[in-house]
A tleap script that builds the chain and sets N, CA, C and O, in Angstrom:
source leaprc.protein.ff14SB
mol = sequence {
  NMET ARG SER ASP VAL LEU ASN TRP LEU TYR
  GLU GLY ILE GLU ASP LEU LYS THR ALA GLU
  GLN LEU PHE LYS LEU GLU ARG TYR ALA HIE
  ALA CYS PHE HIE ALA GLN GLN ALA ALA GLU
  LYS ALA LEU LYS ALA VAL ILE MET ALA LYS
  LEU ARG LYS LEU ALA ARG GLY HIE ASP LEU
  VAL GLU LEU TYR SER GLN VAL GLU HIE LEU
  LEU LYS LEU PRO CYS ALA ASP GLU LEU ALA
  GLU LEU SER SER PHE TYR VAL GLN ALA ARG
  TYR PRO ASN ALA GLY LEU THR ARG PRO SER
  ARG GLU ILE SER ARG ARG GLN ALA GLU ARG
  ALA LEU GLY ILE ALA ARG ARG VAL VAL ASP
  ALA VAL GLU ALA ALA LEU LYS ALA GLU GLU
  GLY CTHR
}
set mol.1.N position { 15.421 -13.118 6.045 }
set mol.1.CA position { 15.098 -11.802 5.529 }
set mol.1.C position { 15.852 -10.770 6.368 }
set mol.1.O position { 15.869 -10.849 7.596 }
set mol.2.N position { 16.459 -9.826 5.709 }
set mol.2.CA position { 17.183 -8.779 6.433 }
set mol.2.C position { 16.234 -8.014 7.335 }
set mol.2.O position { 15.057 -7.849 7.014 }
set mol.3.N position { 16.746 -7.549 8.459 }
set mol.3.CA position { 15.883 -6.875 9.439 }
set mol.3.C position { 15.265 -5.588 8.889 }
set mol.3.O position { 14.116 -5.285 9.208 }
set mol.4.N position { 15.994 -4.823 8.073 }
set mol.4.CA position { 15.420 -3.590 7.538 }
set mol.4.C position { 14.261 -3.890 6.583 }
set mol.4.O position { 13.257 -3.178 6.585 }
set mol.5.N position { 14.393 -4.921 5.782 }
set mol.5.CA position { 13.326 -5.335 4.876 }
set mol.5.C position { 12.121 -5.823 5.687 }
set mol.5.O position { 10.979 -5.453 5.415 }
set mol.6.N position { 12.399 -6.649 6.672 }
set mol.6.CA position { 11.339 -7.185 7.532 }
set mol.6.C position { 10.597 -6.056 8.248 }
set mol.6.O position { 9.374 -6.109 8.384 }
set mol.7.N position { 11.318 -5.050 8.701 }
set mol.7.CA position { 10.689 -3.920 9.389 }
set mol.7.C position { 9.705 -3.184 8.481 }
set mol.7.O position { 8.598 -2.851 8.905 }
set mol.8.N position { 10.103 -2.928 7.240 }
set mol.8.CA position { 9.210 -2.247 6.296 }
set mol.8.C position { 7.980 -3.108 6.004 }
set mol.8.O position { 6.856 -2.607 5.976 }
set mol.9.N position { 8.201 -4.396 5.787 }
set mol.9.CA position { 7.073 -5.290 5.512 }
set mol.9.C position { 6.146 -5.364 6.719 }
set mol.9.O position { 4.926 -5.294 6.569 }
set mol.10.N position { 6.707 -5.503 7.898 }
set mol.10.CA position { 5.903 -5.579 9.117 }
set mol.10.C position { 5.039 -4.327 9.280 }
set mol.10.O position { 3.853 -4.429 9.592 }
set mol.11.N position { 5.621 -3.162 9.072 }
set mol.11.CA position { 4.850 -1.922 9.216 }
set mol.11.C position { 3.755 -1.827 8.155 }
set mol.11.O position { 2.677 -1.294 8.419 }
set mol.12.N position { 4.029 -2.340 6.965 }
set mol.12.CA position { 2.985 -2.392 5.947 }
set mol.12.C position { 1.832 -3.293 6.360 }
set mol.12.O position { 0.666 -2.951 6.159 }
set mol.13.N position { 2.154 -4.434 6.932 }
set mol.13.CA position { 1.117 -5.354 7.423 }
set mol.13.C position { 0.327 -4.695 8.550 }
set mol.13.O position { -0.893 -4.843 8.620 }
set mol.14.N position { 1.001 -3.985 9.413 }
set mol.14.CA position { 0.311 -3.276 10.496 }
set mol.14.C position { -0.618 -2.198 9.950 }
set mol.14.O position { -1.721 -2.016 10.465 }
set mol.15.N position { -0.186 -1.479 8.913 }
set mol.15.CA position { -1.064 -0.484 8.294 }
set mol.15.C position { -2.285 -1.148 7.671 }
set mol.15.O position { -3.383 -0.594 7.721 }
set mol.16.N position { -2.107 -2.330 7.085 }
set mol.16.CA position { -3.241 -3.041 6.514 }
set mol.16.C position { -4.231 -3.438 7.611 }
set mol.16.O position { -5.441 -3.301 7.431 }
set mol.17.N position { -3.731 -3.923 8.728 }
set mol.17.CA position { -4.608 -4.265 9.859 }
set mol.17.C position { -5.347 -3.029 10.365 }
set mol.17.O position { -6.533 -3.096 10.687 }
set mol.18.N position { -4.646 -1.911 10.433 }
set mol.18.CA position { -5.272 -0.654 10.862 }
set mol.18.C position { -6.370 -0.250 9.881 }
set mol.18.O position { -7.458 0.153 10.291 }
set mol.19.N position { -6.084 -0.360 8.591 }
set mol.19.CA position { -7.087 -0.019 7.570 }
set mol.19.C position { -8.326 -0.898 7.726 }
set mol.19.O position { -9.451 -0.414 7.605 }
set mol.20.N position { -8.127 -2.165 7.990 }
set mol.20.CA position { -9.263 -3.081 8.161 }
set mol.20.C position { -10.095 -2.710 9.387 }
set mol.20.O position { -11.324 -2.773 9.346 }
set mol.21.N position { -9.435 -2.325 10.471 }
set mol.21.CA position { -10.170 -1.916 11.677 }
set mol.21.C position { -10.937 -0.611 11.433 }
set mol.21.O position { -12.088 -0.476 11.850 }
set mol.22.N position { -10.300 0.334 10.765 }
set mol.22.CA position { -10.969 1.594 10.465 }
set mol.22.C position { -12.164 1.378 9.529 }
set mol.22.O position { -13.181 2.061 9.651 }
set mol.23.N position { -12.041 0.445 8.615 }
set mol.23.CA position { -13.156 0.116 7.731 }
set mol.23.C position { -14.352 -0.381 8.553 }
set mol.23.O position { -15.491 0.026 8.321 }
set mol.24.N position { -14.078 -1.252 9.498 }
set mol.24.CA position { -15.152 -1.780 10.360 }
set mol.24.C position { -15.839 -0.668 11.154 }
set mol.24.O position { -17.022 -0.766 11.481 }
set mol.25.N position { -15.093 0.376 11.455 }
set mol.25.CA position { -15.646 1.518 12.191 }
set mol.25.C position { -16.297 2.545 11.253 }
set mol.25.O position { -16.744 3.604 11.694 }
set mol.26.N position { -16.343 2.217 9.964 }
set mol.26.CA position { -16.900 3.094 8.929 }
set mol.26.C position { -16.128 4.399 8.779 }
set mol.26.O position { -16.692 5.432 8.418 }
set mol.27.N position { -14.854 4.336 9.056 }
set mol.27.CA position { -13.939 5.479 8.865 }
set mol.27.C position { -13.234 5.270 7.527 }
set mol.27.O position { -12.040 4.974 7.474 }
set mol.28.N position { -14.003 5.431 6.444 }
set mol.28.CA position { -13.554 5.010 5.126 }
set mol.28.C position { -12.373 5.809 4.586 }
set mol.28.O position { -11.478 5.233 3.968 }
set mol.29.N position { -12.349 7.099 4.802 }
set mol.29.CA position { -11.218 7.909 4.318 }
set mol.29.C position { -9.926 7.467 4.994 }
set mol.29.O position { -8.896 7.313 4.338 }
set mol.30.N position { -9.984 7.269 6.282 }
set mol.30.CA position { -8.794 6.855 7.025 }
set mol.30.C position { -8.389 5.435 6.661 }
set mol.30.O position { -7.201 5.115 6.620 }
set mol.31.N position { -9.366 4.590 6.400 }
set mol.31.CA position { -9.067 3.228 5.947 }
set mol.31.C position { -8.329 3.278 4.609 }
set mol.31.O position { -7.377 2.528 4.393 }
set mol.32.N position { -8.767 4.159 3.715 }
set mol.32.CA position { -8.105 4.299 2.408 }
set mol.32.C position { -6.670 4.787 2.561 }
set mol.32.O position { -5.765 4.287 1.893 }
set mol.33.N position { -6.464 5.756 3.434 }
set mol.33.CA position { -5.102 6.253 3.652 }
set mol.33.C position { -4.195 5.131 4.162 }
set mol.33.O position { -3.089 4.955 3.653 }
set mol.34.N position { -4.641 4.388 5.140 }
set mol.34.CA position { -3.800 3.317 5.686 }
set mol.34.C position { -3.625 2.168 4.691 }
set mol.34.O position { -2.602 1.483 4.711 }
set mol.35.N position { -4.602 1.956 3.832 }
set mol.35.CA position { -4.432 0.964 2.771 }
set mol.35.C position { -3.313 1.407 1.823 }
set mol.35.O position { -2.482 0.597 1.413 }
set mol.36.N position { -3.299 2.690 1.481 }
set mol.36.CA position { -2.222 3.218 0.633 }
set mol.36.C position { -0.878 3.045 1.328 }
set mol.36.O position { 0.104 2.647 0.702 }
set mol.37.N position { -0.838 3.342 2.612 }
set mol.37.CA position { 0.410 3.214 3.363 }
set mol.37.C position { 0.886 1.763 3.422 }
set mol.37.O position { 2.087 1.501 3.356 }
set mol.38.N position { -0.038 0.831 3.544 }
set mol.38.CA position { 0.319 -0.589 3.569 }
set mol.38.C position { 1.017 -0.981 2.267 }
set mol.38.O position { 2.064 -1.628 2.284 }
set mol.39.N position { 0.430 -0.584 1.148 }
set mol.39.CA position { 1.026 -0.911 -0.151 }
set mol.39.C position { 2.361 -0.205 -0.330 }
set mol.39.O position { 3.312 -0.795 -0.842 }
set mol.40.N position { 2.438 1.044 0.085 }
set mol.40.CA position { 3.687 1.802 -0.044 }
set mol.40.C position { 4.822 1.125 0.729 }
set mol.40.O position { 5.915 0.941 0.194 }
set mol.41.N position { 4.568 0.764 1.954 }
set mol.41.CA position { 5.615 0.150 2.783 }
set mol.41.C position { 5.992 -1.230 2.266 }
set mol.41.O position { 7.161 -1.613 2.320 }
set mol.42.N position { 5.017 -1.980 1.765 }
set mol.42.CA position { 5.330 -3.287 1.186 }
set mol.42.C position { 6.217 -3.121 -0.048 }
set mol.42.O position { 7.193 -3.854 -0.211 }
set mol.43.N position { 5.885 -2.165 -0.915 }
set mol.43.CA position { 6.716 -1.923 -2.098 }
set mol.43.C position { 8.109 -1.451 -1.710 }
set mol.43.O position { 9.095 -1.840 -2.336 }
set mol.44.N position { 8.195 -0.626 -0.695 }
set mol.44.CA position { 9.514 -0.177 -0.239 }
set mol.44.C position { 10.320 -1.341 0.330 }
set mol.44.O position { 11.545 -1.360 0.208 }
set mol.45.N position { 9.656 -2.300 0.942 }
set mol.45.CA position { 10.351 -3.489 1.449 }
set mol.45.C position { 10.955 -4.286 0.300 }
set mol.45.O position { 12.103 -4.720 0.382 }
set mol.46.N position { 10.192 -4.479 -0.764 }
set mol.46.CA position { 10.714 -5.258 -1.886 }
set mol.46.C position { 11.802 -4.492 -2.630 }
set mol.46.O position { 12.751 -5.100 -3.126 }
set mol.47.N position { 11.683 -3.179 -2.716 }
set mol.47.CA position { 12.744 -2.375 -3.331 }
set mol.47.C position { 14.031 -2.517 -2.515 }
set mol.47.O position { 15.118 -2.687 -3.067 }
set mol.48.N position { 13.885 -2.446 -1.211 }
set mol.48.CA position { 15.045 -2.583 -0.336 }
set mol.48.C position { 15.669 -3.983 -0.473 }
set mol.48.O position { 16.892 -4.121 -0.502 }
set mol.49.N position { 14.842 -4.991 -0.554 }
set mol.49.CA position { 15.344 -6.363 -0.658 }
set mol.49.C position { 16.019 -6.626 -1.993 }
set mol.49.O position { 17.100 -7.212 -2.043 }
set mol.50.N position { 15.389 -6.197 -3.064 }
set mol.50.CA position { 15.873 -6.539 -4.407 }
set mol.50.C position { 16.906 -5.560 -4.951 }
set mol.50.O position { 17.857 -5.967 -5.619 }
set mol.51.N position { 16.722 -4.265 -4.667 }
set mol.51.CA position { 17.622 -3.255 -5.223 }
set mol.51.C position { 18.607 -2.709 -4.201 }
set mol.51.O position { 19.520 -1.955 -4.537 }
set mol.52.N position { 18.408 -3.101 -2.954 }
set mol.52.CA position { 19.281 -2.693 -1.851 }
set mol.52.C position { 19.408 -1.179 -1.720 }
set mol.52.O position { 20.498 -0.635 -1.544 }
set mol.53.N position { 18.260 -0.520 -1.810 }
set mol.53.CA position { 18.237 0.930 -1.614 }
set mol.53.C position { 16.945 1.309 -0.915 }
set mol.53.O position { 15.950 0.587 -0.980 }
set mol.54.N position { 16.975 2.444 -0.250 }
set mol.54.CA position { 15.792 2.974 0.404 }
set mol.54.C position { 15.043 3.848 -0.593 }
set mol.54.O position { 15.572 4.852 -1.071 }
set mol.55.N position { 13.834 3.470 -0.898 }
set mol.55.CA position { 13.035 4.230 -1.860 }
set mol.55.C position { 12.425 5.452 -1.193 }
set mol.55.O position { 12.080 5.417 -0.012 }
set mol.56.N position { 12.296 6.495 -1.929 }
set mol.56.CA position { 11.667 7.723 -1.459 }
set mol.56.C position { 10.380 7.944 -2.238 }
set mol.56.O position { 10.241 7.478 -3.369 }
set mol.57.N position { 9.455 8.649 -1.636 }
set mol.57.CA position { 8.236 9.012 -2.323 }
set mol.57.C position { 7.048 8.166 -1.912 }
set mol.57.O position { 7.174 7.189 -1.173 }
set mol.58.N position { 5.880 8.575 -2.418 }
set mol.58.CA position { 4.630 7.945 -2.009 }
set mol.58.C position { 3.805 7.467 -3.196 }
set mol.58.O position { 2.748 6.863 -3.008 }
set mol.59.N position { 4.262 7.722 -4.395 }
set mol.59.CA position { 3.534 7.343 -5.602 }
set mol.59.C position { 3.731 5.852 -5.844 }
set mol.59.O position { 4.834 5.407 -6.158 }
set mol.60.N position { 2.662 5.089 -5.696 }
set mol.60.CA position { 2.762 3.636 -5.810 }
set mol.60.C position { 3.145 3.191 -7.218 }
set mol.60.O position { 3.853 2.197 -7.381 }
set mol.61.N position { 2.691 3.905 -8.220 }
set mol.61.CA position { 3.045 3.565 -9.604 }
set mol.61.C position { 4.544 3.726 -9.804 }
set mol.61.O position { 5.193 2.868 -10.403 }
set mol.62.N position { 5.089 4.819 -9.304 }
set mol.62.CA position { 6.528 5.063 -9.414 }
set mol.62.C position { 7.324 4.021 -8.626 }
set mol.62.O position { 8.316 3.490 -9.123 }
set mol.63.N position { 6.896 3.735 -7.417 }
set mol.63.CA position { 7.601 2.726 -6.614 }
set mol.63.C position { 7.577 1.369 -7.312 }
set mol.63.O position { 8.600 0.688 -7.389 }
set mol.64.N position { 6.426 0.984 -7.810 }
set mol.64.CA position { 6.315 -0.316 -8.480 }
set mol.64.C position { 7.162 -0.357 -9.752 }
set mol.64.O position { 7.715 -1.404 -10.087 }
set mol.65.N position { 7.271 0.757 -10.457 }
set mol.65.CA position { 8.051 0.777 -11.700 }
set mol.65.C position { 9.506 0.389 -11.461 }
set mol.65.O position { 10.184 -0.082 -12.374 }
set mol.66.N position { 9.981 0.583 -10.246 }
set mol.66.CA position { 11.368 0.236 -9.922 }
set mol.66.C position { 11.587 -1.273 -9.820 }
set mol.66.O position { 12.710 -1.751 -9.977 }
set mol.67.N position { 10.507 -2.028 -9.555 }
set mol.67.CA position { 10.659 -3.478 -9.356 }
set mol.67.C position { 9.713 -4.331 -10.207 }
set mol.67.O position { 9.627 -5.543 -10.010 }
set mol.68.N position { 9.005 -3.703 -11.150 }
set mol.68.CA position { 8.029 -4.492 -11.902 }
set mol.68.C position { 8.679 -5.596 -12.726 }
set mol.68.O position { 8.019 -6.580 -13.058 }
set mol.69.N position { 9.952 -5.453 -13.062 }
set mol.69.CA position { 10.650 -6.519 -13.786 }
set mol.69.C position { 10.995 -7.686 -12.852 }
set mol.69.O position { 11.368 -8.763 -13.317 }
set mol.70.N position { 10.872 -7.474 -11.548 }
set mol.70.CA position { 11.187 -8.502 -10.557 }
set mol.70.C position { 9.960 -9.045 -9.835 }
set mol.70.O position { 10.009 -10.123 -9.244 }
set mol.71.N position { 8.870 -8.303 -9.883 }
set mol.71.CA position { 7.671 -8.652 -9.125 }
set mol.71.C position { 6.446 -8.328 -9.974 }
set mol.71.O position { 6.239 -7.180 -10.368 }
set mol.72.N position { 5.656 -9.322 -10.245 }
set mol.72.CA position { 4.417 -9.101 -11.011 }
set mol.72.C position { 3.257 -9.008 -10.027 }
set mol.72.O position { 2.972 -9.952 -9.289 }
set mol.73.N position { 2.598 -7.864 -10.028 }
set mol.73.CA position { 1.447 -7.650 -9.161 }
set mol.73.C position { 0.161 -7.897 -9.940 }
set mol.73.O position { 0.030 -7.443 -11.077 }
set mol.74.N position { -0.791 -8.612 -9.340 }
set mol.74.CA position { -2.059 -8.846 -10.019 }
set mol.74.C position { -2.925 -7.590 -10.114 }
set mol.74.O position { -3.950 -7.586 -10.796 }
set mol.75.N position { -2.513 -6.539 -9.434 }
set mol.75.CA position { -3.323 -5.313 -9.393 }
set mol.75.C position { -2.514 -4.100 -9.836 }
set mol.75.O position { -2.819 -2.980 -9.427 }
set mol.76.N position { -1.506 -4.294 -10.650 }
set mol.76.CA position { -0.623 -3.190 -11.049 }
set mol.76.C position { -1.400 -2.043 -11.690 }
set mol.76.O position { -1.067 -0.874 -11.497 }
set mol.77.N position { -2.436 -2.386 -12.452 }
set mol.77.CA position { -3.212 -1.334 -13.126 }
set mol.77.C position { -4.128 -0.569 -12.175 }
set mol.77.O position { -4.782 0.385 -12.594 }
set mol.78.N position { -4.187 -0.964 -10.917 }
set mol.78.CA position { -5.023 -0.292 -9.924 }
set mol.78.C position { -4.203 0.549 -8.930 }
set mol.78.O position { -4.764 1.171 -8.028 }
set mol.79.N position { -2.896 0.562 -9.099 }
set mol.79.CA position { -2.048 1.266 -8.138 }
set mol.79.C position { -2.282 2.765 -8.114 }
set mol.79.O position { -2.206 3.382 -7.051 }
set mol.80.N position { -2.564 3.362 -9.259 }
set mol.80.CA position { -2.800 4.814 -9.301 }
set mol.80.C position { -4.023 5.184 -8.471 }
set mol.80.O position { -4.029 6.195 -7.769 }
set mol.81.N position { -5.049 4.357 -8.559 }
set mol.81.CA position { -6.262 4.599 -7.772 }
set mol.81.C position { -5.944 4.590 -6.276 }
set mol.81.O position { -6.359 5.487 -5.542 }
set mol.82.N position { -5.216 3.586 -5.835 }
set mol.82.CA position { -4.852 3.494 -4.419 }
set mol.82.C position { -3.907 4.626 -4.031 }
set mol.82.O position { -4.020 5.186 -2.941 }
set mol.83.N position { -2.993 4.957 -4.903 }
set mol.83.CA position { -2.012 6.002 -4.635 }
set mol.83.C position { -2.674 7.357 -4.368 }
set mol.83.O position { -2.167 8.152 -3.577 }
set mol.84.N position { -3.790 7.612 -5.020 }
set mol.84.CA position { -4.458 8.908 -4.863 }
set mol.84.C position { -4.904 9.170 -3.431 }
set mol.84.O position { -5.060 10.324 -3.033 }
set mol.85.N position { -5.108 8.115 -2.658 }
set mol.85.CA position { -5.589 8.298 -1.296 }
set mol.85.C position { -4.521 8.822 -0.341 }
set mol.85.O position { -4.835 9.212 0.783 }
set mol.86.N position { -3.268 8.835 -0.776 }
set mol.86.CA position { -2.211 9.382 0.093 }
set mol.86.C position { -2.534 10.828 0.465 }
set mol.86.O position { -2.327 11.234 1.609 }
set mol.87.N position { -3.033 11.595 -0.478 }
set mol.87.CA position { -3.388 12.992 -0.237 }
set mol.87.C position { -4.906 13.160 -0.144 }
set mol.87.O position { -5.411 13.793 0.784 }
set mol.88.N position { -5.617 12.598 -1.096 }
set mol.88.CA position { -7.057 12.832 -1.220 }
set mol.88.C position { -7.851 12.427 0.024 }
set mol.88.O position { -8.851 13.065 0.351 }
set mol.89.N position { -7.424 11.393 0.707 }
set mol.89.CA position { -8.173 10.913 1.872 }
set mol.89.C position { -7.945 11.763 3.117 }
set mol.89.O position { -8.639 11.592 4.119 }
set mol.90.N position { -6.986 12.672 3.063 }
set mol.90.CA position { -6.644 13.422 4.267 }
set mol.90.C position { -6.908 14.908 4.209 }
set mol.90.O position { -7.124 15.534 5.246 }
set mol.91.N position { -6.897 15.491 3.016 }
set mol.91.CA position { -6.947 16.947 2.925 }
set mol.91.C position { -8.194 17.434 2.199 }
set mol.91.O position { -8.530 16.913 1.135 }
set mol.92.N position { -8.887 18.425 2.758 }
set mol.92.CA position { -10.104 18.928 2.129 }
set mol.92.C position { -9.855 19.806 0.901 }
set mol.92.O position { -10.808 20.282 0.284 }
set mol.93.N position { -8.627 20.018 0.549 }
set mol.93.CA position { -8.331 20.823 -0.643 }
set mol.93.C position { -7.634 19.988 -1.722 }
set mol.93.O position { -6.978 20.535 -2.608 }
set mol.94.N position { -7.780 18.667 -1.643 }
set mol.94.CA position { -7.083 17.787 -2.591 }
set mol.94.C position { -8.071 17.053 -3.496 }
set mol.94.O position { -7.859 15.893 -3.849 }
set mol.95.N position { -9.140 17.733 -3.863 }
set mol.95.CA position { -10.115 17.147 -4.768 }
set mol.95.C position { -11.459 16.873 -4.131 }
set mol.95.O position { -12.479 16.843 -4.821 }
set mol.96.N position { -11.475 16.675 -2.841 }
set mol.96.CA position { -12.730 16.458 -2.120 }
set mol.96.C position { -12.885 17.542 -1.071 }
set mol.96.O position { -11.900 17.992 -0.486 }
set mol.97.N position { -14.107 17.958 -0.835 }
set mol.97.CA position { -14.361 18.980 0.170 }
set mol.97.C position { -14.259 18.403 1.580 }
set mol.97.O position { -13.655 19.003 2.470 }
set mol.98.N position { -14.862 17.226 1.765 }
set mol.98.CA position { -14.841 16.569 3.078 }
set mol.98.C position { -14.567 15.084 2.867 }
set mol.98.O position { -15.495 14.279 2.808 }
set mol.99.N position { -13.292 14.726 2.755 }
set mol.99.CA position { -12.959 13.326 2.482 }
set mol.99.C position { -13.593 12.349 3.470 }
set mol.99.O position { -14.000 11.252 3.087 }
set mol.100.N position { -13.677 12.740 4.724 }
set mol.100.CA position { -14.222 11.829 5.730 }
set mol.100.C position { -15.696 11.511 5.486 }
set mol.100.O position { -16.210 10.519 6.001 }
set mol.101.N position { -16.368 12.338 4.712 }
set mol.101.CA position { -17.773 12.077 4.379 }
set mol.101.C position { -17.965 11.634 2.929 }
set mol.101.O position { -18.953 10.972 2.609 }
set mol.102.N position { -17.037 11.992 2.062 }
set mol.102.CA position { -17.234 11.746 0.633 }
set mol.102.C position { -16.661 10.428 0.142 }
set mol.102.O position { -17.123 9.900 -0.869 }
set mol.103.N position { -15.673 9.887 0.826 }
set mol.103.CA position { -15.118 8.601 0.409 }
set mol.103.C position { -16.077 7.511 0.873 }
set mol.103.O position { -16.436 7.436 2.048 }
set mol.104.N position { -16.475 6.683 -0.057 }
set mol.104.CA position { -17.538 5.716 0.196 }
set mol.104.C position { -17.010 4.367 0.692 }
set mol.104.O position { -15.820 4.061 0.620 }
set mol.105.N position { -17.943 3.596 1.188 }
set mol.105.CA position { -17.648 2.225 1.606 }
set mol.105.C position { -17.067 1.432 0.418 }
set mol.105.O position { -16.101 0.686 0.577 }
set mol.106.N position { -17.659 1.601 -0.750 }
set mol.106.CA position { -17.185 0.878 -1.936 }
set mol.106.C position { -15.742 1.257 -2.273 }
set mol.106.O position { -14.933 0.387 -2.595 }
set mol.107.N position { -15.416 2.546 -2.201 }
set mol.107.CA position { -14.042 2.971 -2.469 }
set mol.107.C position { -13.083 2.352 -1.452 }
set mol.107.O position { -11.991 1.909 -1.807 }
set mol.108.N position { -13.494 2.327 -0.209 }
set mol.108.CA position { -12.646 1.751 0.839 }
set mol.108.C position { -12.475 0.254 0.636 }
set mol.108.O position { -11.385 -0.278 0.846 }
set mol.109.N position { -13.533 -0.429 0.232 }
set mol.109.CA position { -13.428 -1.867 -0.061 }
set mol.109.C position { -12.416 -2.120 -1.169 }
set mol.109.O position { -11.588 -3.026 -1.080 }
set mol.110.N position { -12.498 -1.303 -2.211 }
set mol.110.CA position { -11.540 -1.449 -3.329 }
set mol.110.C position { -10.115 -1.171 -2.868 }
set mol.110.O position { -9.191 -1.912 -3.206 }
set mol.111.N position { -9.940 -0.102 -2.095 }
set mol.111.CA position { -8.603 0.250 -1.608 }
set mol.111.C position { -8.022 -0.881 -0.760 }
set mol.111.O position { -6.854 -1.242 -0.907 }
set mol.112.N position { -8.840 -1.429 0.116 }
set mol.112.CA position { -8.380 -2.539 0.954 }
set mol.112.C position { -8.016 -3.751 0.109 }
set mol.112.O position { -7.010 -4.411 0.368 }
set mol.113.N position { -8.821 -4.042 -0.888 }
set mol.113.CA position { -8.533 -5.186 -1.754 }
set mol.113.C position { -7.222 -5.029 -2.499 }
set mol.113.O position { -6.434 -5.970 -2.589 }
set mol.114.N position { -6.991 -3.845 -3.032 }
set mol.114.CA position { -5.738 -3.579 -3.754 }
set mol.114.C position { -4.559 -3.709 -2.798 }
set mol.114.O position { -3.576 -4.384 -3.103 }
set mol.115.N position { -4.662 -3.067 -1.651 }
set mol.115.CA position { -3.565 -3.104 -0.672 }
set mol.115.C position { -3.276 -4.538 -0.235 }
set mol.115.O position { -2.117 -4.936 -0.119 }
set mol.116.N position { -4.320 -5.299 0.001 }
set mol.116.CA position { -4.145 -6.695 0.433 }
set mol.116.C position { -3.398 -7.495 -0.630 }
set mol.116.O position { -2.517 -8.294 -0.310 }
set mol.117.N position { -3.755 -7.277 -1.903 }
set mol.117.CA position { -3.077 -8.008 -2.979 }
set mol.117.C position { -1.609 -7.596 -3.096 }
set mol.117.O position { -0.752 -8.437 -3.370 }
set mol.118.N position { -1.313 -6.315 -2.892 }
set mol.118.CA position { 0.083 -5.858 -2.931 }
set mol.118.C position { 0.869 -6.483 -1.785 }
set mol.118.O position { 1.930 -7.068 -2.003 }
set mol.119.N position { 0.355 -6.363 -0.576 }
set mol.119.CA position { 1.058 -6.898 0.599 }
set mol.119.C position { 1.260 -8.401 0.464 }
set mol.119.O position { 2.350 -8.906 0.732 }
set mol.120.N position { 0.225 -9.113 0.054 }
set mol.120.CA position { 0.331 -10.567 -0.096 }
set mol.120.C position { 1.379 -10.947 -1.144 }
set mol.120.O position { 2.170 -11.865 -0.923 }
set mol.121.N position { 1.388 -10.252 -2.276 }
set mol.121.CA position { 2.345 -10.554 -3.344 }
set mol.121.C position { 3.772 -10.275 -2.896 }
set mol.121.O position { 4.680 -11.060 -3.173 }
set mol.122.N position { 3.970 -9.159 -2.205 }
set mol.122.CA position { 5.309 -8.820 -1.716 }
set mol.122.C position { 5.759 -9.829 -0.670 }
set mol.122.O position { 6.889 -10.314 -0.717 }
set mol.123.N position { 4.890 -10.140 0.260 }
set mol.123.CA position { 5.246 -11.092 1.309 }
set mol.123.C position { 5.613 -12.452 0.704 }
set mol.123.O position { 6.597 -13.065 1.116 }
set mol.124.N position { 4.836 -12.921 -0.262 }
set mol.124.CA position { 5.114 -14.196 -0.914 }
set mol.124.C position { 6.452 -14.156 -1.654 }
set mol.124.O position { 7.233 -15.105 -1.579 }
set mol.125.N position { 6.716 -13.058 -2.367 }
set mol.125.CA position { 7.971 -12.937 -3.118 }
set mol.125.C position { 9.173 -12.921 -2.181 }
set mol.125.O position { 10.194 -13.548 -2.465 }
set mol.126.N position { 9.054 -12.209 -1.069 }
set mol.126.CA position { 10.170 -12.128 -0.131 }
set mol.126.C position { 10.398 -13.466 0.575 }
set mol.126.O position { 11.542 -13.851 0.821 }
set mol.127.N position { 9.332 -14.163 0.896 }
set mol.127.CA position { 9.481 -15.484 1.518 }
set mol.127.C position { 10.067 -16.484 0.537 }
set mol.127.O position { 10.877 -17.326 0.925 }
set mol.128.N position { 9.670 -16.407 -0.737 }
set mol.128.CA position { 10.212 -17.295 -1.759 }
set mol.128.C position { 11.701 -17.047 -1.952 }
set mol.128.O position { 12.482 -17.982 -2.132 }
set mol.129.N position { 12.081 -15.779 -1.914 }
set mol.129.CA position { 13.497 -15.420 -2.060 }
set mol.129.C position { 14.311 -15.982 -0.900 }
set mol.129.O position { 15.451 -16.413 -1.074 }
set mol.130.N position { 13.708 -15.969 0.277 }
set mol.130.CA position { 14.369 -16.496 1.461 }
set mol.130.C position { 14.673 -17.981 1.315 }
set mol.130.O position { 15.693 -18.465 1.806 }
set mol.131.N position { 13.786 -18.700 0.639 }
set mol.131.CA position { 13.941 -20.138 0.473 }
set mol.131.C position { 14.965 -20.528 -0.562 }
set mol.131.O position { 15.340 -21.697 -0.645 }
set mol.132.N position { 15.435 -19.566 -1.367 }
set mol.132.CA position { 16.413 -19.895 -2.419 }
set mol.132.C position { 17.817 -19.744 -1.939 }
set mol.132.O position { 18.758 -19.981 -2.697 }
savepdb mol mol.pdb
quit
């Protein structure tokens, strides 16, 4: 695997680990943000690997649209939900008054699940490509 692709994937995995730790600390808004970041970096890794370009932006639906013909995600229909946490989980003027209090454990569980499925699918696809 090329080092630039590996770096993006590694940072996505690290964000997923961070999200899991924040979840355990009941920091649900921050867990959601890092879950979004994990999926974003994983998608950027696959874009870099398959299309050989650096993707810009944070919209997971848009990022996935660039590679959906090459990578089938089991949670593609849930990407918009996860994508919303890029802004909503951090700013009190982005739909929630106090994200740190209003984002629930259930929302964080869902965000983590989606992110985990994205990271796992990307990692598997990149490892499979390496074997060919």
